[in-house]
BATORTI-911727 format. One line per field, with one value per residue (C-alpha): residue number from 1; y, x, z. Coordinates in nm, 3 decimals. Each point is the difference from the previous one (the first is absolute). Example, Ala and Ser with C-alpha at 12.3 -4.5 7.8 and 13.67 -1.06 7.14 Angstrom:
<atoms>
k 1; 2
north -0.450; 0.344
east 1.230; 0.137
up 0.780; -0.066
</atoms>
This chain:
<atoms>
k 1; 2; 3; 4; 5; 6; 7; 8; 9; 10; 11; 12; 13; 14; 15; 16; 17; 18; 19; 20; 21; 22; 23; 24; 25; 26; 27; 28; 29; 30; 31; 32; 33; 34; 35; 36; 37; 38; 39; 40; 41; 42; 43; 44; 45; 46; 47; 48; 49; 50; 51; 52; 53; 54; 55; 56; 57; 58; 59; 60; 61; 62; 63; 64; 65; 66; 67; 68; 69; 70; 71; 72; 73; 74; 75; 76; 77; 78; 79; 80; 81; 82; 83; 84; 85; 86; 87; 88; 89; 90; 91; 92; 93; 94; 95; 96; 97; 98; 99; 100; 101; 102; 103; 104; 105; 106; 107; 108; 109; 110; 111; 112; 113; 114; 115; 116; 117; 118; 119; 120; 121; 122; 123; 124; 125; 126; 127; 128; 129; 130; 131; 132; 133; 134; 135; 136; 137; 138; 139; 140; 141; 142; 143; 144; 145; 146; 147; 148; 149; 150; 151; 152; 153; 154; 155; 156; 157; 158; 159; 160; 161; 162; 163; 164; 165; 166; 167; 168; 169; 170; 171; 172; 173; 174; 175; 176; 177; 178; 179; 180; 181; 182; 183; 184; 185; 186; 187; 188; 189; 190; 191; 192; 193; 194; 195; 196; 197; 198; 199; 200; 201; 202; 203; 204; 205; 206; 207; 208; 209; 210; 211; 212; 213; 214; 215; 216; 217; 218; 219; 220; 221; 222; 223; 224; 225; 226; 227; 228; 229; 230; 231; 232; 233; 234; 235; 236; 237; 238; 239; 240; 241; 242; 243; 244; 245; 246; 247; 248; 249; 250; 251; 252; 253; 254; 255; 256; 257; 258; 259; 260; 261; 262; 263; 264; 265; 266; 267; 268; 269; 270; 271; 272; 273; 274; 275; 276; 277; 278; 279; 280; 281; 282; 283; 284; 285; 286; 287; 288; 289; 290; 291; 292; 293; 294; 295; 296; 297; 298; 299; 300; 301; 302; 303; 304; 305; 306; 307; 308; 309; 310; 311; 312; 313; 314; 315; 316; 317; 318; 319; 320; 321; 322; 323; 324; 325; 326; 327; 328; 329; 330; 331; 332; 333; 334; 335; 336; 337; 338; 339; 340; 341; 342; 343; 344; 345; 346; 347; 348; 349; 350; 351; 352; 353; 354; 355; 356; 357; 358; 359; 360; 361; 362; 363; 364; 365; 366; 367; 368; 369; 370; 371; 372; 373; 374; 375; 376; 377; 378; 379; 380; 381; 382; 383; 384; 385; 386; 387; 388; 389; 390; 391; 392; 393; 394; 395; 396; 397; 398; 399; 400; 401; 402; 403; 404; 405; 406; 407; 408; 409; 410; 411; 412; 413; 414; 415; 416; 417; 418; 419; 420; 421; 422; 423; 424; 425; 426; 427; 428; 429; 430; 431; 432; 433; 434; 435; 436; 437; 438; 439; 440; 441; 442; 443; 444; 445; 446; 447; 448; 449; 450; 451; 452; 453; 454; 455; 456; 457; 458; 459; 460; 461; 462; 463; 464; 465; 466; 467; 468; 469; 470; 471; 472; 473; 474; 475; 476; 477; 478; 479; 480; 481; 482; 483; 484; 485; 486; 487; 488; 489
north 7.714; 0.085; 0.365; 0.018; -0.142; 0.251; 0.292; -0.123; -0.031; 0.352; 0.141; -0.166; 0.123; 0.353; 0.011; -0.074; 0.282; 0.276; 0.066; 0.265; -0.247; 0.074; 0.371; -0.041; -0.063; -0.347; 0.005; -0.144; -0.352; -0.059; -0.135; -0.376; -0.193; -0.241; 0.038; 0.216; -0.056; 0.184; -0.138; 0.161; -0.161; 0.121; -0.279; 0.167; 0.350; 0.025; 0.111; -0.050; -0.060; -0.292; -0.048; -0.308; 0.161; -0.007; 0.337; 0.091; 0.307; 0.257; 0.095; 0.037; 0.094; 0.351; 0.229; -0.127; -0.204; 0.084; -0.173; -0.268; -0.219; 0.145; -0.082; -0.026; -0.054; 0.173; 0.301; 0.086; 0.057; -0.109; -0.169; -0.182; 0.177; -0.312; -0.323; -0.330; -0.252; 0.036; -0.290; 0.034; -0.237; -0.038; -0.166; -0.148; 0.125; -0.211; 0.193; -0.110; 0.331; 0.059; 0.223; 0.165; 0.000; 0.103; -0.047; 0.193; -0.027; 0.364; 0.281; 0.286; 0.236; -0.042; -0.175; -0.266; -0.372; -0.224; -0.295; -0.123; -0.190; -0.345; -0.268; 0.002; -0.294; 0.180; 0.341; -0.056; -0.059; 0.368; 0.166; -0.093; -0.303; 0.039; -0.275; 0.254; 0.191; 0.017; -0.277; 0.103; -0.225; -0.070; 0.111; -0.088; -0.304; -0.225; 0.119; -0.185; -0.150; -0.134; -0.142; 0.355; 0.049; -0.351; -0.065; -0.376; -0.068; -0.097; 0.058; 0.348; 0.080; -0.083; 0.276; 0.258; -0.035; -0.006; -0.234; 0.118; 0.340; 0.071; 0.349; 0.199; 0.170; -0.196; 0.178; -0.187; 0.078; -0.081; 0.243; -0.005; 0.223; -0.165; 0.300; 0.189; 0.317; 0.037; 0.041; 0.329; -0.004; -0.150; -0.247; -0.327; -0.299; -0.259; -0.229; -0.041; -0.087; 0.141; -0.184; 0.255; -0.073; 0.250; -0.100; 0.222; -0.055; 0.236; -0.145; 0.248; -0.130; 0.032; 0.255; 0.243; -0.251; -0.158; -0.258; -0.032; -0.318; 0.024; -0.335; 0.072; -0.268; 0.002; -0.064; 0.045; -0.218; 0.194; -0.045; 0.331; 0.061; 0.216; 0.070; 0.241; 0.035; 0.289; 0.174; 0.375; 0.258; 0.366; 0.117; 0.332; 0.077; 0.275; 0.266; -0.191; 0.261; -0.026; -0.374; -0.186; -0.361; -0.224; -0.353; -0.273; -0.269; -0.183; 0.195; -0.029; 0.234; 0.070; -0.168; -0.208; -0.197; -0.091; 0.143; -0.080; 0.105; 0.287; 0.306; 0.280; 0.355; 0.276; 0.371; 0.230; 0.230; -0.242; 0.248; -0.005; 0.254; -0.132; -0.048; -0.250; -0.259; 0.078; 0.020; 0.053; -0.126; -0.040; -0.181; -0.341; -0.208; -0.244; -0.289; -0.318; -0.296; -0.236; -0.359; -0.244; -0.009; -0.229; -0.285; -0.093; -0.325; -0.045; -0.285; -0.131; -0.122; -0.353; 0.075; 0.018; 0.266; 0.196; 0.306; 0.312; 0.343; 0.270; 0.249; 0.373; 0.087; 0.370; 0.286; 0.312; 0.335; 0.274; 0.312; 0.117; 0.199; -0.304; -0.282; -0.277; 0.016; -0.234; -0.376; 0.016; 0.267; -0.201; -0.318; 0.165; 0.134; -0.347; -0.139; 0.245; 0.268; 0.374; -0.005; 0.353; -0.078; -0.377; -0.009; -0.315; 0.081; -0.266; 0.155; 0.366; 0.088; 0.372; 0.255; 0.365; 0.213; -0.022; -0.057; -0.214; -0.339; -0.356; -0.319; -0.356; -0.325; -0.252; -0.352; -0.161; -0.096; -0.335; -0.193; -0.074; -0.276; -0.052; -0.131; 0.084; 0.212; 0.226; 0.169; 0.340; 0.074; 0.339; 0.144; 0.356; 0.161; 0.329; 0.111; 0.308; 0.166; 0.298; 0.273; 0.291; 0.248; -0.200; 0.033; -0.319; 0.047; 0.046; -0.321; -0.247; -0.361; -0.124; 0.196; -0.296; -0.239; -0.026; -0.062; -0.251; -0.194; -0.016; -0.103; -0.286; -0.097; -0.016; -0.219; -0.228; -0.039; -0.087; -0.243; -0.184; -0.057; 0.264; -0.183; 0.230; -0.045; -0.125; -0.158; -0.371; -0.239; -0.073; -0.336; -0.259; 0.019; -0.238; 0.076; -0.301; 0.054; -0.116; 0.044; 0.381; 0.034; -0.001; -0.144; 0.181; -0.212; 0.125; -0.128; 0.154; 0.098; 0.361; -0.125; -0.232; 0.193; 0.237; 0.351; -0.015; 0.336; -0.121; -0.325; 0.162; 0.344; 0.108; -0.312; 0.016; 0.190; 0.205; 0.055; 0.350; -0.097; -0.177; 0.087; -0.191; 0.134; -0.136; -0.301; -0.303; -0.124; 0.295; -0.148; 0.152; -0.182; -0.034; 0.231; -0.118; 0.259; -0.069; 0.187; -0.034; 0.195; -0.016; 0.375; 0.056; -0.208
east 8.862; -0.205; -0.035; 0.372; 0.078; -0.232; 0.161; 0.346; -0.102; -0.141; 0.316; 0.226; -0.207; -0.017; 0.378; -0.015; -0.248; 0.210; 0.192; -0.002; -0.188; -0.325; 0.031; -0.022; -0.314; -0.039; 0.112; -0.202; 0.103; 0.190; -0.177; 0.022; 0.116; -0.292; -0.325; -0.244; -0.371; -0.312; -0.354; -0.322; -0.231; -0.339; -0.256; -0.193; -0.039; 0.376; 0.236; 0.360; 0.330; 0.225; 0.364; 0.220; 0.262; -0.210; -0.171; -0.359; -0.224; 0.242; -0.071; 0.341; -0.154; -0.076; 0.301; 0.232; -0.285; -0.325; -0.272; -0.160; -0.209; -0.349; -0.352; -0.288; 0.007; -0.085; 0.098; 0.369; 0.031; 0.347; 0.063; 0.333; 0.317; 0.213; 0.023; 0.186; 0.165; 0.290; 0.214; 0.265; 0.245; 0.326; 0.233; 0.339; 0.315; 0.306; 0.203; -0.238; -0.181; -0.369; -0.161; -0.333; -0.181; -0.335; -0.100; -0.304; -0.241; -0.093; 0.174; -0.239; 0.295; 0.126; -0.278; 0.254; 0.049; 0.296; -0.152; 0.083; -0.252; 0.154; 0.109; 0.338; 0.114; -0.081; 0.138; 0.342; -0.161; -0.047; -0.292; -0.282; -0.186; -0.369; -0.077; 0.068; -0.320; -0.319; -0.240; -0.367; -0.306; -0.178; 0.193; 0.353; -0.043; 0.136; 0.359; 0.249; 0.251; -0.043; 0.351; 0.136; -0.127; -0.003; 0.188; 0.056; -0.285; -0.314; -0.231; 0.139; -0.003; -0.372; -0.056; 0.239; -0.077; -0.371; -0.169; -0.358; -0.148; -0.194; -0.137; -0.133; 0.338; 0.293; 0.336; 0.327; 0.370; 0.334; 0.269; 0.301; 0.242; 0.301; 0.137; 0.252; -0.024; -0.368; 0.072; 0.049; 0.353; 0.112; -0.286; 0.053; -0.208; -0.141; -0.050; -0.375; -0.245; -0.352; -0.285; -0.282; -0.367; -0.287; -0.368; -0.299; -0.373; -0.286; -0.289; -0.190; 0.167; 0.357; 0.005; 0.194; 0.273; 0.307; 0.221; 0.379; 0.188; 0.375; 0.181; 0.362; 0.263; 0.357; 0.186; 0.343; 0.232; -0.015; -0.261; -0.180; -0.071; -0.250; -0.184; -0.291; -0.236; -0.239; -0.234; 0.062; -0.232; 0.047; -0.362; -0.072; -0.371; -0.006; 0.221; 0.265; 0.070; -0.324; -0.031; -0.058; 0.063; -0.217; 0.030; -0.239; 0.187; -0.291; -0.323; -0.374; -0.134; -0.377; -0.158; 0.308; 0.076; 0.350; 0.266; 0.370; 0.334; -0.102; 0.216; -0.157; 0.055; -0.242; -0.037; 0.006; -0.285; -0.173; 0.022; 0.213; 0.010; -0.006; 0.344; 0.228; -0.041; -0.354; -0.302; -0.295; -0.186; 0.045; 0.322; -0.009; 0.276; 0.257; 0.105; 0.197; -0.172; 0.268; -0.101; 0.290; 0.356; 0.301; -0.039; 0.175; 0.024; -0.244; -0.037; -0.353; -0.117; 0.050; 0.365; -0.035; 0.182; -0.222; 0.044; -0.197; 0.003; 0.216; -0.271; 0.045; 0.272; 0.036; -0.191; 0.212; -0.085; 0.239; 0.012; 0.218; 0.210; 0.097; 0.005; 0.238; 0.251; 0.282; -0.011; 0.043; -0.274; -0.236; 0.079; -0.071; -0.329; -0.105; 0.093; -0.239; 0.244; 0.014; 0.333; 0.082; -0.023; 0.023; -0.333; -0.201; -0.361; -0.134; -0.335; -0.033; -0.366; -0.031; 0.043; -0.018; 0.082; -0.036; 0.306; 0.133; -0.038; 0.121; -0.066; 0.128; -0.141; 0.265; 0.052; 0.300; 0.250; 0.063; 0.290; 0.021; 0.241; 0.126; -0.284; -0.271; -0.304; -0.229; -0.326; -0.158; -0.357; -0.173; -0.317; -0.003; -0.339; -0.171; -0.317; -0.207; 0.081; -0.193; -0.200; 0.107; 0.228; -0.024; 0.324; 0.191; -0.029; -0.378; -0.086; -0.170; 0.102; -0.290; 0.141; 0.237; -0.288; 0.074; 0.370; -0.076; -0.242; 0.243; 0.286; -0.209; -0.105; 0.367; 0.075; -0.291; 0.115; 0.350; -0.124; -0.207; 0.308; -0.101; -0.327; -0.263; -0.309; 0.092; -0.140; -0.087; 0.284; 0.075; -0.109; 0.245; -0.006; 0.111; 0.032; -0.070; 0.131; -0.207; -0.021; 0.004; -0.158; 0.076; -0.231; 0.005; -0.073; -0.009; -0.113; -0.244; 0.258; -0.127; -0.357; 0.080; 0.279; -0.108; 0.141; 0.311; -0.076; -0.351; 0.138; 0.257; -0.143; -0.346; -0.187; 0.120; -0.231; 0.184; 0.304; 0.092; -0.067; -0.333; -0.249; -0.332; -0.064; 0.326; -0.060; 0.222; -0.089; -0.027; 0.101; -0.208; 0.103; 0.253; 0.075; 0.196; 0.169; 0.114; 0.259; 0.137; 0.319; 0.062; -0.049; -0.370; -0.254
up -15.821; -0.305; 0.104; 0.068; -0.343; -0.167; 0.182; -0.091; -0.364; -0.001; 0.159; -0.254; -0.292; 0.139; -0.002; -0.370; -0.048; 0.160; -0.318; -0.275; -0.220; 0.181; -0.071; -0.375; -0.201; -0.143; -0.363; -0.283; -0.087; -0.323; -0.302; -0.028; -0.304; -0.022; -0.190; 0.196; -0.045; 0.116; 0.001; 0.126; 0.249; -0.124; 0.039; 0.284; 0.145; 0.052; -0.276; 0.100; -0.184; 0.101; -0.096; -0.016; 0.223; 0.317; 0.006; -0.077; 0.009; -0.141; -0.362; -0.163; -0.335; 0.131; 0.039; 0.272; 0.143; 0.175; 0.201; -0.215; 0.230; -0.050; 0.127; -0.069; -0.375; -0.225; 0.215; 0.000; 0.375; 0.112; 0.335; -0.041; -0.107; 0.040; 0.195; 0.026; 0.228; 0.246; 0.118; 0.270; 0.164; 0.187; -0.251; 0.096; -0.173; -0.083; 0.260; 0.274; 0.033; -0.070; -0.264; 0.082; -0.334; -0.142; -0.364; -0.119; -0.290; 0.052; 0.188; 0.093; 0.034; -0.357; -0.190; -0.095; 0.050; 0.082; -0.185; -0.347; -0.217; -0.002; 0.243; 0.174; -0.211; -0.329; 0.100; -0.166; -0.341; -0.081; -0.177; -0.229; 0.137; -0.085; 0.253; 0.274; -0.082; 0.206; -0.102; 0.007; -0.017; -0.231; -0.310; 0.114; 0.223; 0.147; 0.047; -0.217; -0.038; 0.354; 0.020; 0.001; 0.356; 0.148; 0.323; -0.020; 0.243; -0.197; 0.297; 0.062; -0.372; -0.016; 0.259; -0.143; -0.372; -0.091; -0.244; 0.039; 0.072; 0.319; -0.063; -0.294; -0.051; 0.139; -0.039; 0.063; -0.022; 0.162; 0.109; 0.230; 0.188; -0.165; -0.194; 0.220; -0.211; 0.088; 0.372; 0.180; 0.141; 0.229; -0.044; -0.181; -0.117; 0.237; -0.303; 0.026; -0.277; 0.024; -0.170; -0.011; -0.071; -0.024; 0.013; -0.081; -0.047; -0.090; 0.199; 0.222; 0.319; -0.132; -0.283; 0.223; 0.094; -0.153; 0.167; -0.012; 0.090; 0.054; 0.008; 0.093; -0.050; 0.126; -0.326; 0.159; 0.206; 0.328; 0.270; 0.051; 0.368; 0.188; -0.324; -0.035; -0.294; -0.057; -0.243; -0.031; -0.152; -0.089; -0.013; -0.170; 0.016; -0.261; 0.156; 0.195; 0.267; 0.198; 0.059; 0.327; 0.106; 0.217; 0.132; 0.117; 0.192; 0.160; 0.035; -0.047; -0.267; 0.006; -0.300; -0.079; 0.315; 0.111; -0.232; 0.031; -0.147; -0.227; -0.067; -0.200; -0.127; -0.093; -0.057; 0.303; -0.106; -0.242; -0.281; -0.315; -0.282; -0.358; -0.154; -0.172; 0.278; 0.112; -0.227; 0.233; 0.305; 0.375; 0.096; 0.163; 0.156; -0.136; 0.222; 0.044; 0.163; 0.132; -0.086; 0.035; 0.130; 0.042; 0.248; 0.324; 0.192; 0.289; 0.247; 0.061; 0.345; -0.133; -0.074; -0.378; -0.203; -0.236; -0.221; 0.100; -0.168; 0.152; -0.093; -0.040; 0.250; -0.088; -0.160; -0.048; -0.155; -0.106; -0.215; -0.287; 0.249; 0.208; -0.256; 0.109; -0.285; 0.106; 0.044; 0.381; 0.030; -0.217; 0.193; 0.336; -0.136; -0.113; 0.341; 0.166; 0.120; -0.045; -0.183; 0.119; 0.372; 0.030; 0.187; -0.071; -0.092; -0.231; -0.089; -0.096; 0.044; 0.076; -0.280; 0.103; -0.303; -0.380; -0.219; -0.285; 0.171; -0.048; 0.195; 0.015; 0.140; 0.107; 0.131; 0.169; 0.114; -0.168; -0.149; -0.372; -0.094; -0.357; -0.216; 0.252; -0.088; 0.205; -0.095; 0.064; -0.114; 0.014; -0.148; -0.134; 0.063; -0.080; 0.178; 0.088; 0.333; 0.133; -0.169; -0.221; 0.180; 0.324; 0.201; 0.074; 0.376; -0.018; -0.182; 0.234; 0.032; -0.208; -0.296; -0.036; -0.074; -0.374; 0.056; 0.275; -0.216; -0.290; 0.229; 0.137; -0.353; -0.099; 0.302; -0.088; -0.361; 0.117; 0.266; -0.264; -0.213; -0.258; -0.064; -0.153; -0.218; -0.344; -0.316; -0.026; -0.072; -0.365; -0.144; -0.123; -0.378; -0.274; -0.372; -0.225; -0.356; -0.296; -0.376; -0.042; 0.340; 0.371; 0.262; 0.337; 0.307; 0.359; 0.338; 0.250; 0.262; 0.040; 0.042; 0.291; 0.175; 0.279; 0.017; 0.222; 0.162; 0.086; 0.145; 0.228; 0.074; -0.116; 0.118; 0.361; 0.240; 0.258; -0.222; -0.129; -0.360; 0.054; -0.274; -0.011; -0.352; -0.140; -0.224; 0.031; -0.349; -0.236; -0.335; -0.283; -0.318; -0.282; -0.292; -0.305; -0.221; -0.355; -0.206; -0.351; 0.064; 0.376; 0.033; -0.065; 0.194
</atoms>
């Protein structure tokens, strides 16, 4: 029955595709009315622009836009032209029919977005709200005022809207697909809010990684059915026309062990000439490591119902010549189909010729009722792959060792709940006022509190993060600074 349903779905959507709409090139989306903000992720060896309308990577400050996601700093070697999230669903219409819809944070075919930088509920307010910016730790943190983005569910709000920072450069914003003018016709809003969080560290094990969390909430009144969510990337490794795409679904990589759910792109001949998007050096690869997905109900042997991840249900690659540019074509792609033929092939793994490539990692289907939220988490990774001028087809499997190790490191960080080495906890401090003086009193909390990373990770033999040299109690002392004007210490 499931196969029959999938074939029927593909047939219906193919009928929608056989129209003149498919023959035209996707048009650039119209400029929105809200405040648009750009902030740079630059805490580690990545340098990448993020926008509060759902896209990242593309540098809109240069001409009509060019590749802006570069690695490894300080070299200006570009790997990401643009990227973002896709969300698709079957949405009921008042007349009883069904709309096949996809809203995107980045469209590789146009470089545009269908998102607007505010929630669905605030969309009618018009322009100018500074609260719609990207908040970046540590200088502009935490996001406020919180009641601008609350949902009415305090538990959910504590997940969607951060109080504390987890990484060395947290970046947070909210956007939605609620502005009809931002959609490529005949597309229309699904009324989703996207709460986006970015984490990045600069420790040796993760300085080539940044993480993106997409929390998508149904802010409308319709139940969205057979939903799919995905992370799309338009990788341009220097010259865009000679790129290749690879995929690791579930394989053992020499030197890295078992590696799962990694899509990557690299240069076909591992050679790039210096130019505006490539400074120098041998190209590497840029990748997505799929980390978390929406959940589905599962029945245990004891008869209990539990939630289990759907996982990565599709990995699709395409080129600039065959970009899916309509909602039905994009939806079929996310569902694992070749939208041109209707053939179901969930995982594209063989790439035979260089071109301007894109790829997307997806999860679904699932149902999203009004007020419900789902989560997608991916890690963006850059790594060496092969030697200078080494053809793509001639690189042995162990050339993926660096990518495999970083992918497993990303998985480990996620599995530990973003727990990484950090400074000792701060003491509790009290200021006691006196006559022209203040007495400072604090407790010894940092002296008697073990390092959380040591407790849960580094002190456990046999675990991936075990480190016998890591100290559980590494407090060194207190330093008191004094200032007469609050500026000079």
